[in-house]
Every structure is written in C-alpha cells, then in structure tokens.
C-alpha atoms as one frame of an Amber mdcrd trajectory, in Angstrom:
protein
 -17.219 -85.755 -73.291 -16.594 -82.171 -72.167 -17.129 -80.973 -75.702 -20.422
 -82.866 -75.940 -21.710 -81.424 -72.663 -20.612 -77.928 -73.716 -22.335 -78.373
 -77.062 -25.596 -79.503 -75.459 -25.446 -76.592 -73.015 -24.847 -74.207 -75.905
 -27.838 -75.595 -77.819 -30.013 -75.377 -74.703 -29.076 -71.737 -74.098 -29.768
 -70.998 -77.757 -33.215 -72.598 -77.427 -34.032 -70.601 -74.292 -32.770 -67.333
 -75.781 -34.691 -67.740 -79.021 -37.886 -68.677 -77.187 -37.515 -65.558 -75.041
 -37.181 -63.342 -78.123 -40.066 -65.104 -79.858 -42.250 -64.649 -76.778 -41.578
 -60.884 -76.818 -42.358 -60.608 -80.538 -45.493 -62.751 -80.204 -46.800 -60.834
 -77.198 -46.118 -57.466 -78.837 -47.644 -58.416 -82.183 -50.817 -59.761 -80.592
 -51.347 -56.641 -78.492 -50.702 -54.367 -81.475 -53.380 -56.146 -83.491 -56.575
 -54.126 -84.105 -59.868 -54.953 -82.376 -60.276 -57.098 -79.299 -62.239 -60.057
 -78.018 -63.793 -57.752 -75.414 -65.120 -55.120 -77.785 -68.761 -54.268 -77.186
 -70.763 -56.620 -79.351 -67.956 -59.141 -79.674 -69.221 -61.192 -76.767 -72.765
 -60.009 -76.490 -74.521 -57.108 -78.261 -76.000 -56.021 -74.926 -72.824 -56.225
 -72.841 -72.086 -53.167 -70.754 -68.765 -51.316 -70.382 -68.789 -52.273 -66.694
 -69.040 -55.970 -67.572 -66.194 -55.627 -70.095 -64.038 -53.905 -67.467 -64.782
 -56.737 -65.038 -63.798 -59.389 -67.591 -60.552 -57.549 -68.347 -59.784 -57.471
 -64.618 -60.464 -61.218 -64.361 -58.035 -61.984 -67.189 -55.476 -59.417 -66.008
 -55.841 -57.253 -69.110 -56.302 -54.089 -67.058 -52.639 -54.116 -65.991 -49.742
 -52.416 -67.824 -48.361 -54.346 -70.789 -45.007 -55.011 -69.150 -46.750 -56.551
 -66.132 -49.023 -58.622 -68.374 -45.982 -59.938 -70.246 -44.098 -60.685 -67.037
 -47.005 -62.680 -65.618 -47.521 -64.496 -68.914 -43.816 -65.349 -69.151 -43.753
 -66.752 -65.607 -46.847 -68.823 -66.314 -45.445 -70.012 -69.660 -42.342 -71.387
 -67.919 -44.711 -73.687 -66.011 -46.541 -74.586 -69.271 -49.498 -72.463 -68.273
 -50.574 -70.339 -71.247 -53.672 -69.024 -69.528 -57.376 -69.560 -70.137 -59.087
 -69.438 -73.519 -61.400 -66.430 -73.887 -63.774 -68.392 -76.105 -64.085 -71.782
 -74.374 -62.922 -71.042 -70.834 -60.643 -74.094 -70.946 -56.925 -74.160 -70.270
 -54.939 -73.181 -73.373 -52.438 -76.000 -72.914 -55.309 -78.497 -72.705 -56.778
 -77.102 -75.922 -53.409 -77.412 -77.663 -52.590 -80.897 -76.378 -55.998 -82.146
 -77.491 -55.322 -81.022 -81.069 -51.566 -81.206 -81.631 -51.370 -84.994 -81.926
 -53.438 -85.298 -85.092 -51.628 -82.398 -86.801 -48.165 -83.741 -86.006 -49.290
 -87.247 -86.961 -50.493 -86.176 -90.413 -47.391 -84.124 -91.135 -44.849 -86.610
 -89.768 -46.336 -89.487 -91.772 -46.429 -87.253 -94.839 -42.817 -86.175 -94.290
 -41.599 -89.768 -94.037 -43.349 -90.637 -97.318 -42.057 -87.474 -98.998 -38.444
 -88.185 -98.053 -38.705 -91.819 -99.119 -40.104 -90.836-102.529 -37.572 -88.030
-102.942 -34.668 -90.347-102.176 -35.879 -93.056-104.519 -36.928 -90.988-107.522
 -34.309 -88.257-107.124 -31.404 -90.718-107.140 -32.958 -92.829-109.886 -33.568
 -89.757-112.046 -29.943 -88.600-111.688 -28.541 -92.055-112.516 -30.813 -92.988
-115.418 -31.028 -89.609-117.160 -32.664 -89.408-120.595 -36.444 -89.551-120.921
 -36.935 -90.789-117.369 -35.025 -87.782-116.028 -37.029 -85.360-118.169 -40.302
 -86.929-117.038 -39.326 -86.698-113.367 -38.318 -83.050-113.755 -41.659 -82.161
-115.331 -43.586 -84.191-112.753 -41.635 -82.566-109.911 -42.356 -79.098-111.278
 -46.054 -79.995-111.475 -45.935 -81.071-107.832 -44.138 -77.877-106.817 -46.587
 -75.625-108.675 -49.837 -77.275-107.546 -51.665 -75.319-104.797 -52.593 -77.567
-101.886 -56.122 -76.151-101.557 -56.838 -76.751-105.252 -55.584 -80.344-105.118
 -57.573 -80.996-101.932 -60.816 -79.802-103.528 -60.054 -81.770-106.709 -59.459
 -85.006-104.767 -62.668 -84.501-102.785 -64.620 -83.919-105.990 -63.241 -87.034
-107.717 -62.678 -89.605-104.974 -65.325 -88.561-102.452 -68.231 -87.103-104.419
 -67.892 -88.861-107.796 -66.410 -92.264-106.915 -67.398 -92.341-103.208 -64.158
 -94.114-102.278 -63.069 -91.896 -99.385 -64.892 -89.781 -96.767 -65.353 -86.121
 -97.597 -64.139 -84.738 -94.281 -63.621 -85.378 -90.591 -61.614 -87.993 -88.729
 -64.229 -90.642 -87.991 -67.382 -92.001 -89.580 -70.867 -91.982 -88.122 -70.455
 -95.498 -86.759 -68.682 -95.964 -83.444 -65.385 -97.840 -83.672 -63.031 -99.105
 -81.002 -59.448-100.345 -80.927 -57.945-101.431 -84.242 -61.183-100.715 -86.082
 -61.054 -97.091 -84.923 -57.417 -96.787 -86.036 -58.228 -97.976 -89.560 -61.294
 -95.732 -89.684 -59.153 -92.664 -88.861 -56.454 -93.814 -91.289 -59.059 -94.139
 -94.054 -60.255 -90.579 -93.383 -56.667 -89.293 -93.600 -55.789 -90.825 -96.972
 -56.772 -87.740 -98.969 -55.198 -85.141 -96.609 -51.920 -87.053 -96.505 -52.011
 -87.451-100.294 -52.298 -83.678-100.675 -49.366 -83.009 -98.341 -47.207 -85.664
-100.024 -47.942 -84.621-103.614 -47.370 -80.914-103.016 -44.248 -81.570-100.931
 -42.074 -84.080-102.764 -41.535 -82.179-106.034 -38.959 -79.664-104.835 -37.179
 -82.293-102.742 -36.864 -84.668-105.721 -35.198 -81.892-107.724 -32.875 -81.154
-104.812 -31.859 -84.805-104.350 -31.435 -85.187-108.108 -29.121 -82.166-108.266
 -27.018 -83.364-105.324 -26.781 -86.885-106.742 -25.608 -85.584-110.119 -22.823
 -83.676-108.359 -21.840 -86.790-106.385 -21.758 -88.895-109.548 -19.109 -86.559
-110.992 -16.764 -87.252-108.077 -13.527 -89.165-108.536 -14.441 -91.831-105.995
 -17.573 -92.699-107.996 -15.507 -93.100-111.170 -13.055 -95.269-109.204 -15.922
 -97.384-107.828 -17.297 -97.921-111.332 -13.806 -98.829-112.559 -13.632-101.493
-109.840 -16.798-103.024-111.280 -19.190-102.188-108.435 -22.846-102.438-109.406
 -25.354 -99.603-109.191 -26.976-100.723-105.916 -23.613-100.993-104.160 -22.556
 -97.535-105.349 -25.834 -96.057-104.114 -25.553 -97.774-100.733 -21.859 -97.092
-100.095 -21.307 -93.686-101.687 -24.487 -91.834-102.607 -26.565 -92.398 -99.456
 -23.794 -91.389 -96.994 -22.974 -88.239 -98.964 -26.623 -87.251 -99.273 -27.487
 -87.683 -95.603 -26.015 -84.391 -94.264 -27.888 -82.362 -96.880 -31.130 -84.252
 -96.332 -30.967 -83.858 -92.550 -30.461 -80.116 -93.054 -33.477 -79.920 -95.351
 -35.463 -81.947 -92.819 -34.669 -79.413 -90.117 -35.686 -76.529 -92.381 -38.954
 -78.306 -93.254 -40.180 -78.477 -89.664 -41.761 -74.988 -89.535 -44.295 -76.163
 -92.130 -45.537 -78.972 -89.882 -47.952 -76.650 -88.101 -48.122 -73.623 -90.374
 -49.147 -75.559 -93.457 -52.048 -77.274 -91.718 -54.381 -74.283 -91.403 -55.881
 -74.423 -94.916 -55.773 -78.215 -95.202 -57.558 -78.817 -91.899 -60.185 -76.264
 -92.836 -60.955 -78.001 -96.137 -61.074 -81.512 -94.647 -62.684 -80.395 -91.346
 -59.896 -81.938 -89.281 -59.982 -80.782 -85.684 -56.247 -80.170 -85.338 -53.887
 -77.328 -84.523 -54.512 -75.584 -87.833 -58.256 -75.524 -87.237 -57.733 -74.323
 -83.649 -55.477 -71.489 -84.830 -57.975 -70.437 -87.495 -60.921 -70.452 -85.073
 -58.915 -68.584 -82.429 -57.853 -65.937 -84.951 -61.476 -65.355 -85.985 -62.556
 -65.094 -82.343 -59.517 -62.992 -81.403 -58.786 -65.529 -78.673 -55.342 -64.144
 -77.884 -54.193 -66.617 -75.208 -54.755 -69.554 -77.578 -53.064 -67.775 -80.489
 -50.002 -66.926 -78.381 -49.876 -70.458 -76.993 -49.961 -72.012 -80.472 -47.257
 -69.658 -81.761 -44.938 -70.393 -78.839 -45.481 -74.163 -79.019 -44.902 -74.085
 -82.775 -41.723 -72.060 -82.304 -40.488 -74.473 -79.631 -41.063 -77.515 -81.848
 -39.324 -75.781 -84.763 -36.282 -74.816 -82.679 -36.133 -78.263 -81.087 -36.299
 -79.921 -84.489 -33.484 -77.747 -85.831 -31.316 -78.519 -82.803 -31.954 -82.253
 -83.203 -31.023 -81.952 -86.893 -27.774 -80.188 -85.932 -26.920 -82.910 -83.419
 -27.612 -85.617 -86.009 -25.291 -83.823 -88.419 -22.577 -83.789 -85.765 -23.001
 -87.539 -85.263 -22.816 -88.087 -89.025 -19.854 -85.721 -89.436 -17.898 -85.338
 -86.152 -15.745 -82.569 -87.665 -18.717 -80.200 -87.391 -18.299 -79.853 -83.602
 -14.730 -78.661 -83.850
C-alpha cells in the first residue's frame, strides 16, 4: 500500500512538473511569435494607438512578461485561462464547448483501430502466406495515405457522387431531439471516423503482426501446440496477455494525436471542435485561446501516459519494483 501511494504521488509530481515546464515553453513561444492581435488594422483599420494601449491595459499585456506569466499561471491553477481576444468569452468555456466532439471522434476511432489491429495483426502472423502478404500491402497503403486526400476522396465519392453521407457539419438542416439527434450526428461522423480509422490502423497492424510472430516462436507456444491446444485457445491464453503491455504502451504514445491530428480533418469536414478552434485562433492570433488549448492538450497527453503506466503496473506488478 505504501508503495502504491508513493507511486501515485510520484506520478502526480511528475504531472505537475511537466505541466509547469510546458506552461513556460508555451508562454514564451507565443510571446516570441511575430505580429499581434492588437496591431493597428488587426482589429479595426481606423483604431488609434491610444485605443490599442487601452486594450492592452485591459488584458494586462502592458505589464512585464514575468508578471504576465505569473498572473497567467495563478489563473491557470484555478482553470481560468483568461478571456478570448476574438469572442470576449472565457477561454475555458470555449474549450469545453468544443473538446467533447474532438475527443469523441478520436476515442471512437482509436477503439476501432485497436480492435482491427488486434484482429488482423494476429491473424496475419498466424496464417502467413498470401493473406499475410495482402495484409502487409494493405497496411502500407493505410500508412502512406494522407488523411486530407482520403477525406476529400470520400466526400467526392460518397457525398457528391452517391449522396449517401452529408458533406460536412455535425447536424442536418432539420431539427432533431433525443435519440434522433444522436443518430443524425453519428451519420455526419461516419466519413471523418472512417478517415481516422483507415489512416491509423496500418502501422498498428504491422506492429501487432511483428510482436505476434515473435511470440509464436516462443517455447511455451510450441509446448501449447504439442499439448493439442487449438488456435483460439492459444490466442486467448498466450498471445493476448503477452501483447497487452506493448499495446497499452502504444496506446499511451498515441494520445498526443487525439487533438493534434484533428486540425486538418475538422477543417475539411467543417466540424466545430478543438482542431477548428485552434486553427481559427491561430489565424486571429488569439493568444489566450491558443495557450489554453496547448496546456489542456498537454495535460490530457500526460494524464493518458500516466494512466497507461499504471495499467502496465497492474498487468505486470514487477514494473513498480
């Protein structure tokens, strides 16, 4: 029990320390960026220097950088990332209104990707021959396909030519409520999720296939086959348990792409998520929103990696020694 508490405390301190360093890097990088939201002509072609100075005073941008960072850090501890320059709304409200759809798309896609990778990767390693060659070529095609190209291709075929799926957005023109609204949103997300899944499972299939081939060469697999165990039993008892630590590690490393990979996809499909918010904020040089998104994304990434580490410790208790 002491070891578990010490481990959790260690992970918590690691999370806090990394967030502190990331906040410094984020704040410094944003303030080193050229141009500014308050440049003459950025807000209004007729804005005066006096009005710009007043706006900077309102947002605290007239203070020294160290004081600006200190105030921002104190506010961030209380989940207050400031006020958006562009909309005037709270940054945390802007983020919370968009983060759900982005995480939803990517989490559903990740579940599908890992299911497909497990199934086809293991099957490819066991069967070999033509099936294995086909899966390798198909996986390489998946790995090499740009997400933006596939998204445009799917829109052209299934939205414009066949008219099976909506072109963009999250909801149709008709108003839906309850279950009907859920299915309407789900129907709009078929193509975006398909893009994420297709471009994501190729490399993971190759990884699972490689690991499975190594496991199949082990002595305990040869012993299990000599005992007459069937293929399904061998997969369930020996391959799955030995694959889990590696897959959990890959899952933790995949988390940074949950938010970062959504910028282009949400632009193409006009999905009002975190990627779209980041893109719009970058164009408008809305620094509070950009910094808020970067910090929230870093927190989710670090949290996901810590959860993956804890799962690995549960799977293999020797890791915490």
